[in-house]
C-alpha positions in Angstrom: 114.5 104.2 84.9 114.8 104.0 88.8 116.8 100.9 89.8 115.2 98.1 91.8 116.8 97.9 95.2 117.7 95.1 97.6 117.4 95.0 101.4 120.7 93.3 101.8 124.2 94.0 100.5 126.1 91.7 98.2 128.4 90.7 101.1 125.4 89.8 103.2 123.8 87.7 100.5 127.2 85.9 99.9 127.2 85.0 103.7 123.6 83.8 103.4 124.5 81.7 100.4 127.2 79.9 102.5 124.5 78.6 104.8 121.5 78.2 102.6 121.5 76.4 99.3 119.6 77.9 96.4 116.9 78.2 95.3 115.2 80.0 98.3 112.9 82.9 98.9 113.9 85.5 101.3 111.6 88.1 102.9 112.4 91.5 104.4 110.7 91.9 107.7 111.4 95.7 107.8 109.9 96.2 104.4 106.8 94.2 105.3 106.2 96.2 108.5 106.7 99.4 106.6 104.0 98.5 104.0 101.7 97.4 106.7 102.1 100.6 108.6 101.6 102.7 105.4 98.3 100.9 104.7 97.1 101.4 108.3 98.1 105.0 108.2 96.3 105.8 104.9 92.9 104.7 106.5 93.5 105.9 110.1 90.6 108.3 109.6 88.3 105.3 109.9 88.3 104.1 113.5 87.4 100.5 112.7 89.7 100.1 109.7 91.4 96.7 109.5 93.3 94.9 106.7 92.7 91.2 106.5 96.0 90.0 105.0 95.3 87.5 102.2 96.9 84.4 103.6 97.0 82.9 100.2 99.7 85.4 99.2 102.2 84.2 101.7 101.0 81.4 104.0 103.7 81.3 106.6 103.0 81.7 110.3 106.1 83.7 111.0 104.9 86.3 108.5 101.3 86.2 109.9 102.7 86.8 113.4 104.5 89.9 112.1 101.3 91.2 110.5 99.2 90.5 113.5 101.7 92.6 115.5 100.9 95.4 113.0 97.2 95.1 113.7 96.2 93.0 110.7 93.8 90.1 110.6 93.7 87.1 108.2 91.7 86.7 105.0 91.3 82.9 104.8 89.8 80.7 102.0 90.5 77.1 103.2 90.9 74.9 106.3 94.7 75.0 106.3 94.6 78.8 106.0 92.2 79.0 109.0 94.6 76.7 110.9 97.5 79.0 110.1 95.6 82.0 111.5 94.8 79.9 114.6 98.5 79.1 114.9 99.4 82.7 115.6 96.5 83.2 118.0 93.9 84.7 115.7 90.3 84.2 116.7 86.8 85.7 116.1 86.7 88.8 114.0 90.4 88.7 113.4 89.6 86.2 110.7 87.6 86.7 107.5 86.6 83.4 105.8 85.9 84.1 102.1 85.8 80.9 100.0 84.0 79.4 97.1 82.9 75.8 96.4 83.3 75.4 100.2 83.0 72.0 102.0 80.7 71.9 105.0 83.6 71.0 107.3 85.4 74.2 106.5 82.4 76.3 107.2 82.0 74.4 110.5 85.6 75.1 111.5 85.2 78.9 110.6 82.0 79.0 112.7 83.7 77.3 115.6 86.4 80.0 115.5 83.7 82.7 115.4 85.3 83.9 112.3 83.4 86.3 110.0 81.9 84.1 107.2 81.6 85.7 103.8 79.2 83.6 101.6 79.9 83.3 98.0 76.5 82.3 96.7 72.9 82.6 97.6 72.5 78.8 97.7 75.1 78.6 100.4 72.5 79.9 102.9 70.6 76.6 102.8 73.7 74.6 102.4 75.1 76.1 105.6 71.9 75.5 107.6 71.5 72.0 106.3 75.1 70.9 106.9 76.5 73.1 109.6 73.5 74.4 111.6 72.3 77.8 112.7 73.6 80.8 110.7 76.1 82.9 112.7 74.9 86.3 114.1 77.2 88.2 111.8 77.1 87.3 108.1 78.6 88.8 104.9 78.1 88.2 101.2 80.4 88.6 98.3 79.0 90.8 95.5 79.7 90.2 91.8 78.8 93.4 89.7 78.9 91.6 86.4 79.3 93.9 83.3 79.0 96.9 85.6 82.7 96.7 86.3 85.7 95.7 84.2 88.2 93.0 85.3 91.7 92.1 84.3 93.7 89.0 83.2 94.2 87.7 86.7 90.6 87.5 87.9 88.9 88.0 84.5 85.7 89.7 83.6 83.3 89.8 86.5 80.4 88.4 84.5 82.5 85.4 83.6 83.9 84.9 87.1 82.8 82.1 89.4 82.7 84.4 92.4 79.9 86.2 94.2 76.2 87.0 94.1 74.7 88.8 91.1 73.0 92.1 91.3 69.6 90.4 91.1 70.5 88.1 94.1 72.3 90.3 96.6 69.4 92.1 98.2 67.2 89.0 98.4 70.1 87.2 100.2 70.1 89.8 103.0 66.4 89.6 103.3 66.5 85.8 103.6 69.2 85.8 106.3 67.5 88.7 108.2 64.3 86.6 108.3 66.4 83.7 109.7 67.7 85.7 112.6 71.0 87.1 111.5 71.4 90.5 113.2 74.7 91.9 111.9 75.8 92.2 108.2 78.8 92.8 106.0 79.2 93.4 102.3 82.2 92.5 100.2 83.5 92.5 96.6 86.8 91.5 94.9 86.9 92.2 91.2 90.5 92.8 90.3 94.0 91.9 91.2 97.4 93.7 91.0 95.8 97.0 90.0 97.8 100.2 89.8 95.0 102.6 88.9 93.9 104.5 92.0 90.6 105.6 90.5 89.6 101.9 90.1 89.6 101.4 93.9 87.7 104.7 94.4 85.0 103.7 91.9 84.8 100.2 93.6 84.2 101.9 96.9 81.6 104.2 95.3 79.8 101.2 93.8 79.8 99.3 97.1 78.7 102.2 99.2 75.8 103.0 96.8 74.8 99.4 96.8 75.0 99.2 100.6 72.6 102.3 100.9 70.2 100.6 98.5 70.2 97.2 100.3 69.9 98.9 103.7 66.8 100.7 102.6 65.1 97.8 100.8 66.0 95.0 103.2 65.8 97.2 106.4 69.3 96.3 107.6 72.5 98.1 108.8 76.0 97.3 107.9 78.8 96.7 110.4 81.5 96.6 107.8 82.2 97.0 104.0 85.0 95.0 102.7 86.5 96.7 99.7 88.6 93.6 98.8 92.2 93.7 97.8 93.9 94.0 94.5 96.2 96.8 95.3 99.0 96.4 92.8 102.8 96.8 93.1 105.3 98.2 90.5 106.9 95.0 89.3 108.6 96.9 86.5 111.2 99.6 87.4 109.5 102.2 85.3 106.1 101.8 87.0 104.9 104.1 89.8 103.7 102.9 93.1 100.1 103.4 94.1 99.3 106.7 95.8 97.6 105.5 99.0 96.6 109.0 100.0 94.7 109.5 96.8 92.8 106.2 97.3 92.1 107.0 101.0 90.8 110.5 100.2 88.6 109.1 97.4 87.1 106.3 99.7 86.5 108.8 102.5 84.7 111.2 100.1 82.6 108.3 98.8 81.6 107.3 102.3 80.4 110.8 103.0 78.5 110.9 99.7 76.7 107.6 99.9 76.7 106.2 103.4 76.3 109.2 105.7 73.0 110.4 104.1 71.7 106.8 104.5 72.6 106.9 108.2 75.2 104.1 107.8 78.5 104.1 109.6 80.1 100.7 108.7 83.8 100.0 109.3 85.9 100.0 106.2 88.1 96.9 105.8 90.3 95.5 103.1 92.0 92.2 102.3 95.3 93.3 100.7 98.1 90.7 100.5 100.3 91.4 97.6 100.7 95.1 98.5 101.9 94.2 102.0 104.5 91.5 101.3 104.9 91.3 97.5 107.7 93.9 97.1 109.6 92.4 100.1 110.3 88.9 98.8 113.2 87.7 96.6 113.8 84.4 94.9 117.5 83.7 94.9 118.8 81.1 92.3 122.0 79.9 90.9 122.9 79.6 87.2 123.7 76.1 86.2 124.2 76.4 82.4 124.4 79.0 79.7 123.3 77.5 76.4 123.4 78.8 72.8 120.6 77.5 70.6 118.3 79.5 68.4 118.3 81.8 71.4 120.7 82.2 74.3 119.4 80.5 77.4 120.3 81.0 81.1 119.2 77.8 83.0 118.9 78.2 86.7 118.2 75.8 89.7 114.8 77.4 90.3 111.8 76.4 88.2 108.3 77.7 87.9 107.5 75.4 90.7 109.2 78.1 92.8 107.6 81.1 91.0 104.9 80.4 88.5 103.6 83.9 87.9 105.7 84.5 84.7 104.5 81.2 83.2 100.9 81.6 84.4 100.3 85.2 83.6 103.2 86.3 81.4 104.2 88.4 84.4 107.3 90.5 84.5 109.7 90.0 87.5 112.9 92.1 87.5 116.2 90.3 87.7 119.5 91.4 89.4 122.7 89.6 88.7 124.7 89.6 91.9 128.0 91.5 91.5 127.1 92.6 87.9 124.6 95.4 88.8 126.7 98.1 87.0 127.6 96.1 83.9 125.9 97.0 80.6 122.8 94.9 79.8 123.8 94.1 76.3 123.1 90.3 76.2 119.6 88.9 75.6 118.5 85.7 77.2 115.6 83.5 78.1 116.0 82.7 81.8 114.5 79.3 82.4 114.2 76.4 84.8 114.5 72.7 84.1 110.9 71.5 84.0 109.8 69.5 80.9 107.6 72.5 80.0 108.7 75.1 77.5 106.8 77.9 79.5 109.1 77.2 82.5 110.6 80.7 82.0 111.3 83.6 84.4 112.2 86.0 81.6 111.9 85.9 77.8 114.4 87.8 75.6 115.5 89.9 78.6 118.5 92.3 78.3 121.0 91.3 81.0 124.7 91.6 81.8 126.9 88.8 80.5 125.9 85.7 82.6 128.1 82.7 83.3 127.5 79.4 85.1 127.7 80.0 88.9 126.3 83.5 88.9 123.6 84.3 91.4 120.3 85.8 90.1 117.9 87.6 92.4 114.3 87.7 91.1 112.5 90.6 92.7 108.9 91.0 94.1 108.2 87.3 95.0 106.8 88.0 98.4 103.3 87.3 97.3 102.0 84.4 95.2 105.5 83.1 94.8 106.4 80.2 97.0 102.7 79.9 97.8 101.8 78.8 94.3 104.5 76.1 94.2 104.0 72.5 93.2 105.9 69.2 92.8 105.5 68.5 89.0 108.5 66.6 87.6 109.4 65.7 91.2 110.7 69.2 91.9 111.1 69.9 95.6 109.8 73.2 97.0 112.4 75.6 98.3 113.1 77.0 101.7 111.8 80.4 102.9 114.0 82.7 104.9 113.3 85.9 106.9 115.7 88.8 106.9 114.9 90.2 110.3 115.1 93.8 111.3 118.4 93.3 113.0 119.8 92.0 109.7 120.0 88.4 111.1 118.4 85.6 108.9 116.0 83.0 110.1 114.8 80.0 108.2 111.0 80.0 108.4 110.4 77.0 106.1 112.9 74.3 105.3 113.6 73.0 101.9 111.6 69.9 100.9 113.5 66.5 100.7 112.8 63.4 98.7 111.4 61.9 101.9 108.8 64.7 102.0 107.9 64.0 98.3 107.3 60.3 99.0 105.7 60.7 102.5 102.0 60.6 101.2 102.5 57.5 99.1 101.3 54.1 100.3 104.1 51.5 100.3 104.2 48.9 97.6 
């Protein structure tokens, strides 16, 4: 089993711990840039290719600035996410706004930014006109293939999902907006999350390209872009293999030649990957407070699922390194838990680990996406700081730790 690696030495982390109290998330800038460049390189055969980083994965402007420098845009789904993209200077077609159950004010803000708006339902056409005004000149729709595609535990079966237009609605939607004056069109889908099967993405591309050709012929429109969505997975477990980007790219390129070129369509290919770009390059660092022996042995740390809820929400695996004990035998079995008044507040269940003692430091791997971002304040827990390990090995705090004053700030006085 190949070991999980860290971007810092034990000595570096000890120095960081002297200045920054646990728990905290720390992100590796060099690793993030490397993943961004690998994704861009894989699709460099498509002149217009762009990845719109899913802001929900890691909503921090310091990270968005790095990704903009690497040529990426922002995939936004709410007003604050649009504002984060604005903060780093993104405007116009640098922003893809894909949301659901959307308030009119958020559509209006996206329109004012000249962002690409990706509608989630056919009824949103009239909603937009009634509450916001004239439709933008470029418009996209999100497609839900229903039972034609399988899903997974994170997004669920497409036919049970709340997202996107059905097969029976999608062509009609383009006909309607064309008649209303829209001149430029995009097509989008997102049917799975954290997927490690390359063939799934290739088949998704084939499905969308075939659909685009059918819509183009029936509705008499061209497509400026086709958004293949995100969902590129990362190997959370040491024994898992990373995705072969070259295989995916080759399959998408061939599918484009098979379905789009005969139809005279030359849309740009875009994606909205978040986890693939930042996920492997984040780490939750936490201290052991107690080791308890009940019916099981428990390691209780100062982080909780308020800092990382993927294990509790999805039963997800996150690898754990015990600082300074990397070479010790993993002959002790623990549940690694936080202190919330919820029994599913666990980072690992019956996990073989080295002998752990109070005061040990645990590094929880692969928290660079949907980690800090999914935090909350249940039980009055305060959200942790975020740090950036820069390319010169210096460390910058990019979000401070919450304080009790923050927790009470939104309450009206008695």
